[in-house]
C-alpha positions as CSV (number, residue, x, y, z in Angstrom):
1,M,101.5,77.3,185.9
2,E,101.1,73.5,186.3
3,F,98.5,72.2,183.9
4,Q,96.3,69.2,184.8
5,N,94.6,68.5,181.5
6,I,97.1,69.5,178.9
7,I,100.8,69.2,178.4
8,Y,102.3,72.5,177.2
9,T,105.9,72.5,176.0
10,K,108.2,74.8,174.0
11,D,111.2,73.8,171.8
12,K,113.4,76.9,171.7
13,E,115.7,75.5,169.1
14,R,112.9,74.6,166.7
15,K,110.9,77.8,167.7
16,T,107.8,75.8,168.2
17,A,105.3,75.2,171.0
18,K,103.1,72.1,171.5
19,I,99.8,71.6,173.3
20,A,98.8,68.0,173.9
21,I,95.4,67.2,175.3
22,N,96.3,65.0,178.3
23,R,93.2,63.0,179.2
24,P,94.1,59.6,177.5
25,E,91.8,57.7,179.9
26,V,88.8,59.3,178.1
27,R,90.4,59.5,174.6
28,N,91.4,63.1,175.3
29,A,87.8,64.3,175.5
30,L,87.9,68.1,176.0
31,N,86.4,69.2,179.3
32,K,86.0,72.7,180.4
33,A,89.2,72.7,182.5
34,A,91.2,71.6,179.5
35,R,89.7,74.3,177.3
36,R,90.6,76.9,179.9
37,E,94.2,75.6,180.1
38,I,94.4,75.7,176.3
39,R,93.5,79.4,176.4
40,I,96.1,80.1,179.0
41,A,98.8,78.3,176.9
42,M,97.6,80.1,173.8
43,E,97.9,83.5,175.4
44,D,101.5,82.6,176.5
45,V,102.3,81.6,172.9
46,K,101.0,84.9,171.6
47,K,103.3,86.8,174.0
48,D,106.4,84.8,173.0
49,Q,107.9,86.3,169.8
50,D,110.2,83.3,169.5
51,V,107.4,80.8,168.9
52,R,106.7,80.6,165.2
53,V,104.5,77.5,165.0
54,L,102.0,76.0,167.5
55,I,101.4,72.2,167.3
56,F,98.3,70.5,168.7
57,T,98.2,66.8,169.5
58,G,96.8,64.3,172.0
59,A,98.6,62.4,174.8
60,G,99.0,58.7,174.3
61,D,98.8,56.8,171.0
62,K,95.0,56.3,170.6
63,A,93.4,59.7,170.3
64,F,94.0,63.2,169.1
65,M,90.8,64.4,170.7
66,S,87.5,62.5,170.8
67,G,85.2,65.5,171.3
68,M,83.7,67.4,174.2
69,D,83.2,65.8,177.6
70,I,79.5,64.8,177.4
71,T,79.3,64.2,181.1
72,E,79.8,67.9,181.8
73,L,77.0,69.0,179.4
74,A,74.5,66.3,179.9
75,T,72.4,68.3,182.4
76,A,73.2,71.8,181.1
77,S,70.5,74.3,180.4
78,P,70.2,76.1,177.1
79,V,71.5,79.3,178.8
80,E,74.5,77.4,180.1
81,I,75.1,75.8,176.7
82,E,75.0,79.3,175.0
83,E,77.6,80.6,177.5
84,F,79.8,77.6,177.0
85,V,79.7,77.9,173.2
86,S,80.3,81.6,173.4
87,T,83.5,81.3,175.5
88,L,85.0,77.8,175.5
89,G,83.4,76.4,172.3
90,Q,83.1,78.5,169.1
91,Q,85.1,81.4,170.5
92,L,88.1,79.3,171.6
93,Y,88.4,77.7,168.1
94,Q,87.9,81.1,166.4
95,D,90.6,82.6,168.6
96,L,93.0,79.8,167.7
97,E,92.2,80.1,164.0
98,N,93.0,83.8,164.2
99,M,96.4,83.5,165.9
100,D,99.1,85.2,163.9
101,I,101.3,82.1,163.7
102,P,100.5,78.9,161.8
103,L,99.0,76.0,163.8
104,I,99.5,72.3,162.9
105,A,97.3,69.5,164.0
106,M,99.3,66.4,164.6
107,I,96.5,63.8,164.5
108,N,97.7,60.7,166.2
109,G,94.4,58.8,166.7
110,Y,90.7,59.3,167.1
111,C,89.7,62.8,165.9
112,L,86.0,63.1,166.5
113,A,83.4,65.8,167.0
114,G,85.1,68.7,168.8
115,G,88.4,67.1,167.9
116,G,87.6,67.7,164.3
117,E,86.6,71.2,165.1
118,L,89.9,71.8,166.9
119,A,91.8,70.3,163.9
120,M,89.9,72.6,161.5
121,A,90.9,75.6,163.5
122,C,94.5,74.7,162.7
123,D,96.1,75.7,159.4
124,I,97.6,72.3,158.5
125,R,96.4,68.8,159.5
126,I,98.8,65.8,159.4
127,A,97.4,62.4,160.3
128,S,98.8,59.1,161.4
129,E,97.6,56.1,159.3
130,R,95.9,55.0,162.5
131,A,93.7,58.1,162.8
132,K,89.9,57.9,162.6
133,F,87.6,60.9,161.9
134,G,83.9,61.7,162.3
135,F,81.2,64.0,163.6
136,P,78.9,61.6,165.6
137,E,77.0,64.3,167.5
138,I,73.8,63.4,165.6
139,N,73.8,60.1,167.3
140,V,73.2,61.7,170.7
141,G,70.6,64.2,169.6
142,I,72.7,67.3,168.9
143,F,74.9,68.5,166.0
144,P,78.4,70.0,165.8
145,G,78.3,73.4,167.5
146,G,81.9,74.5,167.6
147,G,82.1,75.7,164.0
148,A,81.9,72.5,162.0
149,T,78.8,73.5,160.1
150,L,80.7,76.4,158.6
151,R,84.3,75.2,158.5
152,L,83.7,71.6,157.2
153,P,81.8,72.6,154.1
154,R,84.4,75.1,153.2
155,L,87.1,72.5,153.7
156,I,85.7,69.4,151.9
157,G,82.6,70.7,150.1
158,A,79.0,70.9,151.3
159,G,77.9,67.5,150.0
160,R,80.6,65.5,151.8
161,A,80.3,67.6,154.9
162,K,76.5,67.0,155.1
163,E,77.1,63.3,154.6
164,L,79.5,63.1,157.5
165,M,77.4,65.2,159.9
166,Y,74.0,63.7,158.8
167,T,75.1,60.1,159.2
168,G,77.6,60.4,162.0
169,K,79.8,57.8,160.3
170,M,83.5,57.4,161.0
171,I,86.1,57.4,158.2
172,D,89.7,56.3,158.2
173,A,92.8,58.4,157.5
174,V,93.0,57.4,153.8
175,E,89.5,58.6,153.2
176,A,90.1,61.8,155.2
177,E,93.0,62.6,152.9
178,R,91.1,61.7,149.8
179,I,88.3,64.2,150.6
180,G,90.7,66.9,151.7
181,F,90.1,66.9,155.4
182,V,93.8,66.3,156.2
183,N,96.8,67.4,154.2
184,R,98.7,64.2,154.5
185,V,98.7,60.7,156.0
186,V,101.9,59.2,157.2
187,P,103.1,56.1,159.0
188,H,102.4,56.4,162.7
189,D,106.1,56.3,163.7
190,K,106.8,59.1,161.2
191,L,104.1,61.5,162.4
192,E,106.1,63.7,164.7
193,E,109.1,63.7,162.3
194,T,106.8,64.9,159.5
195,V,105.2,67.6,161.5
196,N,108.6,68.8,162.7
197,E,109.8,69.0,159.1
198,I,106.8,71.1,158.1
199,A,107.3,73.3,161.1
200,E,110.9,73.8,160.3
201,A,110.1,74.9,156.8
202,I,107.6,77.4,158.1
203,V,110.0,78.7,160.8
204,S,112.6,79.4,158.1
205,K,110.3,82.1,156.6
206,S,109.7,85.6,157.7
207,P,107.3,85.6,160.7
208,I,105.9,89.0,159.9
209,I,105.2,88.1,156.2
210,M,103.7,84.8,157.4
211,K,101.3,86.8,159.7
212,Y,100.1,88.9,156.7
213,L,99.8,85.8,154.5
214,K,97.7,83.9,157.1
215,K,95.5,86.9,157.7
216,A,94.8,87.2,154.0
217,I,93.9,83.6,153.6
218,T,91.7,83.4,156.7
219,R,89.8,86.6,155.9
220,G,89.3,85.4,152.3
221,L,87.6,82.2,153.5
222,Y,84.8,84.1,155.2
223,T,84.1,87.0,152.8
224,D,83.1,87.6,149.2
225,L,85.7,87.8,146.4
226,A,85.8,91.6,146.2
227,A,86.3,92.1,149.9
228,G,88.8,89.3,150.1
229,L,90.9,90.8,147.2
230,A,90.8,94.3,148.8
231,F,92.1,92.8,152.1
232,E,94.7,90.8,150.3
233,K,95.9,93.9,148.6
234,T,96.4,95.8,151.9
235,Q,98.3,92.8,153.5
236,W,100.5,92.4,150.4
237,A,101.3,96.1,150.4
238,L,102.3,95.9,154.1
239,C,105.0,93.4,153.1
240,F,106.8,96.2,151.2
241,A,107.2,98.2,154.4
242,T,109.1,95.4,156.2
243,E,112.8,94.9,156.7
244,D,112.2,91.2,155.9
245,H,111.0,92.1,152.5
246,N,114.1,94.1,151.8
247,E,116.2,91.2,153.1
248,G,114.4,88.7,151.0
249,I,115.0,90.7,147.8
250,S,118.6,91.3,148.7
251,A,119.2,87.6,149.4
252,F,117.6,86.6,146.2
253,L,119.6,89.0,144.1
254,N,122.8,88.0,145.8
255,K,122.1,84.3,145.7
256,R,122.3,83.8,149.4
257,K,120.0,82.5,152.1
258,P,117.9,85.3,153.7
259,E,118.2,86.1,157.4
260,F,114.7,87.2,158.4
261,K,114.3,89.1,161.7
262,G,110.6,89.5,161.9
263,R,110.6,93.2,161.3
């Protein structure tokens, strides 16, 4: 399929896929068509066993993603908004978060509103020193409705999350790293190299164990301690039924590099 609003590529050697929002003329604002294309690309990634990491970024050098396309929703009815959130808003981000493979947000510029929500659906966020962050929805008479009211407090704490969403203020990359919104800030010209290094480290591990690990972490974020521990226990036990576990133990005992097969 030829995409109009995203750039979707795969790197067979690195075992990664990349989705770049391709609307630089509007700072990569995410319209409905782009959201549908992301879902199509996401489903393709899910079917490709050779893809071990999915990277999100924005086309150009000014924006990761500046939020939803306000022009599409300016005249929408409450019923239409509920349908949008249930399919292309909250649900899309939740489905991304629940993918079996790790997702990395390569934040190359403005990361605002829905851009922040997309970044939070990723497992790891690496930012260029030029990046700017914020949730300015309050300034136009709404509030973040793609999961930020739940994910942001879990990520940076309730007090800081409320300050960002209540004031709509923008922060720079250094502050985003300080409060824990991003994992790391790097020079702009080192952003892709850094993300590729992280992806390479992840790809070198067992994909099936990585799947169990991600499931345990994600479930634990949205449940109580007892339920989270019970789920962690089942995922940990499953590791012992895999060939990759046996390979990992054998490699460790024989002082060699493991050759994981994803089984």
